[in-house]
N, C-alpha and C positions, 0 to 999 in steps of 0.2 A: 705698168699701169700708172696713170697720173695720180699724184697725191698732193694734198695742200702743202705738205712740208717741202716739196720740191719747188714750189712757186713762192717766192718772196719770204723765204724762211726767216730772215732777219726782221722783216716787217711784222710778221705774225708773232714772233717772239716778243718784239718790242710792244706790239699792241696788247698781247696777253698780259705782259708785265705791267703795262700802264693801267689796264683795266683792273688788275689785281691791286695795284697801288691806290687807285682812286677809291675802290671799295674799302680798302684798309684805312685810308684817310677818313672817309665818311664814317666808318665804324668807330675809329678812335675819337673823332670830333664829337660824335654823339655821346660816347662814353665819358668824356671829360667836360661836356657841356660847352664846347667851343663854338662860337658864332663865326662861320666862314664868310669871307668877303663876297664870295660868289658861291652859290650852291653847286654841288656836284651831282647833277641829275644823271644817275647811272642809266636810266632808261634811254636818255638822249645819247649817252655814250655808246650804248649797245646799238642804237640805230645809226650812229655816226661812225666812229672808228672801228666798231666791231661789226658793222653791217657787212654782209658778204659782198665780194666783188661781183659785178654784173658784166657778163660778156654777151654781146648780141651778134649773131651770125646772119649775114645778109648775102644775097646773091640770086641769080636767076634760078628758075626751076631746073633741078637735076645738075646744078653746078658742083655738087659734092659737099653741101653745107652739113648735112647730117653725118656724112662720112668723116668730115673734119672733126666733129665732136667725138665720134666713136674712136677715132685715132688718138685723141687726147686721153681718153679713158682706157684704151686698149681692150674695149669690149663693146658689144652692141647695146648702146643706150638709146639711140634713135633709129627708127626704121629707115631702110634704104632699099631702093629698087630702081630698075630702069625707068619705070613710070613714076610720075611724081607721087611721093609718099606723104610729104608735108603739106597737108591741105589746110592746116590751121597754124596759128602761132603757138608753139609749145614752150612753156616756161618751166625749166627744170630747177627744183630747189630741194633742200634736205627735208626728209620726213622719216619718222620712226618706222613706218611701214610703206610699202610700195602702193601708190594710189594715184589715180588720175581723176581730176575734177574739172569739168567743163565750167569755166567761169562765165563765158559767153559763147555764142555760136562760133566765134572766130578765135577764142583764146582758151587753151587748156593748161591747167597747172598740174605738173607732173612731180609728185613727191617720191624721192628715192632714198633708201637707207644707205647712202654712199657718203663717207666722211668728207670727201673733197667738196661736196655741195654745201657743207656747213660754211665754207669760206668763199666759194665760187658758185654763182648762179648763172645759168645759161639760158638764152632765148634762141630757139631754132625757128626761123621764119620760113613761110611758104615759098617766097621767091619774089624778086623785084618785078618780074613780068607776070605775076599771078593775075588771072582774069577775074578772081573773086573780089568783089568790091569791099573795101574796108580793111584788107590785109595790111596795106601800107600805113593806114591810120593807127592800127594796133601796134605795129612795129615802131612807129615814130614815138609813141608814148614811152617806150622803153629806152629809146636812144638818149634822152636827156639825162637819164640816170646811169647810163652804161659807162663802165671804166674803159672797156675796149670794144670797138665795133669792127668785126671781121667781115670784109667783103670778099667773097669767094668767087674766083673766076675759073671756069673749066679750061683746061689746057687746050681743048679742041676749039674753043671759041671765047677768048677773053675780051672780045670787043662788043659784047652784047649791049645794045643801046639802052635797054631798060635799066640796067645797073648803073651805067654812066649818067643817065638822066636823073636817077634817084640820088646818086652821089652829088651831082651838081645842085640839087635842090636842098641839100642839107645846110643847116645853120653853120656858118664858118667856125663857130666855137666848138662844134662837134668834130671837125676835121682833124683836130689834134689827136683824137682817140681812134682814128681809122687805121686799120691794118689790112694790106692786100695779101690774099692767099691765092696762089696758083695751085689748083688741085689736080690730082692725077698726073703728077710730074713723071711718074714711072713710064708713061706712055710716049714720052719724047726723049730724044737724045739731049745730053747736057748742053750741047751747042744750041739746040733749038730753044731750050729753056732760057738760056741767056738772051737770045734774040727777043723772045716773048716778054721777058722782064724789061728789056730795054724799051720795047714799044709801049708797055704799060706805064713806065715812068714818063715817057714823052707825052702820052695821052693824058696822064694825070696832071702834068704841068699845064697842059692846055685847058683842061676842063675845070680843074678845081684850084689851080694856082700853086700846088705843092705836091711833093712826092711822099706819100706815106711809106712806112716800113713795108717791105715786100719779101714774101717767103714762098718758095716753091716746095710743095710737100706731096707725099703720097700716103693717103690715109690707109690704104690697103696694106702697104709695106709696114707702116707703123704698128698696125694691129697685129700683124704676123710677128714682128720683132718683139712686141711686148708680151705676146701670149706664148712665146717659146720658153722652154725651161732649160737653163736660165734665160732671162731676157737677153736678146742679142743687141748689145750696145752699138756695134758697128752698123748693123742693118738699120737701127733706129736713127743713127746719124745720117745714113744714106737717104733715109726717107724724108729728111728735112725737118723732122719733128724736134730733134734735139735743139737746133738753132731757134725754132719757134718757141719752144718751152722756156729756153733761156731768156728769150726776149720778154715773154710774159712775166717771168719771175722778176726780171729787171724792171719792167714797167710797174709791177706791183710795188716794188720798193720805192720807185721814183715818181709814183703818181702824185702830181702836184696837189690835187684836191685832197687825197688821203693824207699826204704829208702835212698839208696845212691844218687839217683836222687834228692830226696826231700832235702837231706842235701846239695847237690851241688848247687841247685838253691837257697836254703836258704843262703848259703855262698855268692853267687853272689849278692843276694838281699841286704845282710848286707854290702858288699863292696860298692854297688851302693848307699845305703842309707847314708853311711859315706861320700861318695863323694858329695852327695846332701847337707849334713850337712856342709861340708867344704865350698861349694859354697855359701850357705846361710849365713854362718858366714862372708865370704869375702864380700858379698853384704851388710851385716849389718855394718861391719867396714867401707866399702866404703861410705855408706849412712851417717855414723857418721862423717867421715872425710869431706865429702862434706857439711854437715851441719855446721861444724866448719869453713870451707872455706867461705861459704856464710855469716855466722855471722861475720867473719873478714872483708869481703867486705862491709857489712852494717856499721861496725864500721869505716871503712875508709871513706865512704860517710858521715857518721855522723860527722867525724872530719873535713871534708871540710866544711860542713854546719856550724859547731860550730865556725870555723874561721871567717866566715862572720857574724855570730850572735854576737860574742864577740867584734868585731870592730865596731858594729853598733852605740854605744853611741858616739864614736868619729867621726864616718862617717857622722852622721847627723848634724854635726856642720855647714856644708854648708847650710842646710835647716834652721837652727836657724838664721844664718846671713841673709838669704833671707827673712825669716819671719819678722825680725826686720826692714830690709830695706823697705819691703812692708808696714809695719805698719807706718813708717815715711812718705812714699809716700802717703799712704791713708789719713793720717792726712793733708798733704799739699793739696791734691786734695779736701778734705772736706772743708778746709779753703777757697779755691777758690770758691767752689760751694755755700758757705754760705755768699758770698759777698752781697752788697746792692741790686744791680740790679738783679743777679740770684735769690736771695731770694724773691724779689718782684714779679718776673715773676712766680716763683713756687707757690706763694700764689694765683695767678690767675689761672694757668694751672694745678696745682696739683704737689705734691712732691714725686718723685721716687728716691730720692738721696740714700737712704739706700740700695735699691735693686741693683741699678747700681753700687754702691761702693762695695757691697759684691760680686757681679758677677765678677767684674774686679779683686778684691782681690783673689777670688777663682781660676780664670783663671790663674793668674800669679803664685799662690802658687802651683796649680796642675802641671803647666808646670815645675816649679823648682823641685818638687818631682819626676816627671816622668823623668827628665833629670838625676837625681841621680839614679833612679831605672834602667834606661837604661844602665848607666855605670856599675852598680853592676851586672845587668843581663848579660851583655857582659862578664864581668870578671868571673862570675859563670859558664856560658856556656863554656868558654875556659878552666876553671879548670876541668869541668866534661868531656870534650872531651879529654883532656890530660890524665885524669885518665882512661878513656875508652880504649885508645890506649894500655895502659899497661894491663888493666884488661882483655881484650879479649883473649890475649895469655895465661894468667893464668887460665882463665875459661876453655879453650880448654885442658889444661894439667890436671886440677884438677877434672873436672866434667865428668861424664859418657856421658852426652849429651851436646855437644857444643852449643853455642848460634847460632841460625840461622842467615844468612846474613841480613835478614830484621829486626833483632832486634837492629840495630844501633840506638843510641839515637838521631841522628841528627834531625829528624823531631819532635820528642816529646820535645826535648830541645828548638827547635825553637818556638813551640807552648807554652811551659812553659815560655819562655822569654817574649813573647807578653802578656801572661796572667799575669805575674809578674808585668810588667809595668802598665798594665790596672788596676790591683788590687791596686797598690800603689797610682795611681791617684785617684781611688775611696776612698782609705784610707785617703788621704789628705782632700777630701771633707767631709767625715764622721767625721774626727777628728775636723774639724772646727765647728761642732755642739756644741762642748764643750765651744767654745768662745762666742757663742750667739751674733755674730757680728750684724746682721740685727735687731734682736729683741730689743736690748738695744739702738741702734742708732735710730731706729724708735720711740722709746718712748721719747728720748730726743728731736728729731726733732718735734714730735707732740706737745710737751709742748711749744717749741719755736714758732711754727707756730700759736698756739692758742693765745699766747701773742701778737705776731706781728699782727695777724688779728684783735685783739681788738683795738690796737693802730691805725691801718689803718682805721677801720670802724669809730672810734671816730673822727679822724682827717678829714676824708672825709665828715662826717656828719656835723661837725662844719663849715667846709669850705663851704658846700652847704647852710647851714643856713645863714652864713654871706653873701653869694651871694644873697640870697633871700631877706634878710633885706636891702641890698644895692639897690636892684631893687625897693624896696618900699620906698627908700629915708629916711630910719629911721636914726636918728643921733646916733653916737657913737656905736651902737649895732653891725653893720657889722664889725667895727674895732676890737671890743672886741672878737667876734666869730672867726675872722681870727687869732688874736693873740693866742687864745686857740687852734685853729687847728694847728698852728705852734708848740705850746708846745707839743701836742701829736705826731707831726711828729718828733720832736727832741727826744721825749721819744722812738719812734719807732727805731730811729737810735741808740740811746744808748743801747736799749734792744738787737738789732740785733748784735751790736759789742760785747757786754758783753756775750751773750749766745753763739755766734760763738766761742769765745775763750774758754768758758767752755766746749762746746760739743767737739771741736777739741782736747782739752787737755784730756778730759775723754776717747775719742776713742783711742788716742795714748797710754794713760796709760793702758787702758783695754787690748789693743792688746799686748803691751809689757809685761804686767803682765801675760797674758795667754800663753805666748810663751812656758814656761815649761810644762804646761798642754797639749798643742797641741803636743809638741815633744814627751811627754810620751805616749800619745794615738797613735801617728804615729809609735813609736817604737814597740808597742805591735802588731800593724797590720803588720808592716814591718817584724817582727820576724815570725809571722804566715805565711806571704807570702814566706819567705825564706824556712820554713819547707815544704810548699806545693811544691815549686820549686824542692827541692831535693827529695821529695817523688815521683815526676814524674820521675826523673833520676833513683831512686831506683826501680821503676816499671819495668825497663829493665830486672831486675833479676827475675821478676815474673814467666816467663816460667820455669826457673830452679827451683825456689822454689816450684812451682806447681808440677813439675815432681818429685821432691824429696818427697813431701808429698804423691803423688800417690804411689811411691815405698815403703814408710814407711807403708802406709795403706795396700799395697799388701803383704808385708813381714809377717804381723801378721797372716793372715789365712794360709799362707804357712808354717809358724812355727807350727801352730796347726795341719795342715795336716801331717807334718813330725813327730810330736810327736805321732799322732795316728798310723802312719805307723810303727814307732819304737816299740810301745807297742804291736801292732798286731804281728810284727815279733818276738818279745820276747815270746809271747804266743805260736807261731808256734814252736819256738825252744824248749820250755818246753815240748810241746806235742810230738815232735820228740824224745826227750830224754826219756820221760816217756814211750813212746811206746817201 
């Protein structure tokens, strides 16, 4: 059975690939916003290179025209009989369901669910000698669009005047598409067939001035060969259909009109593909330039940040002075708290000196650091806002997508400022852990309190014993015990004064000596807070960076699609040239 694949296989493959390439180019051009030098009207493509081939079968009544078509298909597509069966012009085309529709009284459109008809449409005519008026006019309408025009001659009478007169009346431009078919060749000897073919060539030369391709076939034998299981290739070749089908296939590949259309659309596709390439190159260059622009902006922001980082060692001198002043003040407060009467009261009620002193020290230190952080945060915010005013205009000029109005850094900088101050206050408290203020002071105070408690207990015990002995009127013993109690009281005073001086001096020295360690720890956290502040400002560019990353990710598959389209188009071009 005939299939589209057996006729012009290379042509149909090239046509299908070209159509797919053109659709792919149009889709890619739309996706990247490329303006093509010429539009790729796919509807015209489908009606041009993708339009089915049209074969028109002409000849006298009962010449075997319908049988010729049935032989091509290997099945009964057209009605055949000894009496004329084709009383109308039948136009066979593809349809999902089998249906016949009378377009006019003389023309019927026959839709059949046969794959071959997607690429090849057939017109079966009543006959050149039909007595019904208008048949030839309907047939002539199809001839101008026909790719091949088959003139069928019965082997019994190939000299019919009606057919030759109709041939002579054709436009000379149509004669290049004419093919002669001698039907029912199985009814004559091969020698007779050769003689008939010779006469037809001579007559053609006289009547139309050229000799069309000529084939002698037997439709009946072709149908039998194709319907046998498996199909009989030898019998099919003997029927003449193998040579005819090879000619049709070759003609499909070499049809000047179709090849011209194929070349035209291939050229259009090539121009469109170059335009898409240029657009993609422009986009790639634009992405690269935008990447460089954003990198430059990040360097600018890093330079502003580094300015504040580099001045940090000198900028924290105020904190150093505050720390030393607070250390001196803490020593003064501690000296007062370690006086005779406050010390005696704490021995009775408990000692919270270290906690209170450390809390007060941290409060003052945190306030000092936060004041410094507030000044710095204000200055950094102002620097970023000034930079932003200039940056926004440059972004609008350099980037494909401008920053949205809501991307202003005002809110995020305000939040970053508050967080910066809060973080530096926390940094001051954390950095004080390196000083071990409370732990060391508590240890010294605990030793002092133990010693003073011992003197207090001894003095009070001796005084109580002396009072008891006095009550009992014992001679000399009460005096002795009271004198000993006084000695321990004096020892208490001496110990209190000596230890107070040592503890105050130790605290002052310890705080002053730890100043550098505290400042170093604070600087590290200060530097980290500065980086975090400017990271927040840098995040304003995140939408641009994300958009740029998305474009870069999108360009890779587009380049791959372009390369695939380019290679496929080259294959089509090679197929066209080879054909």
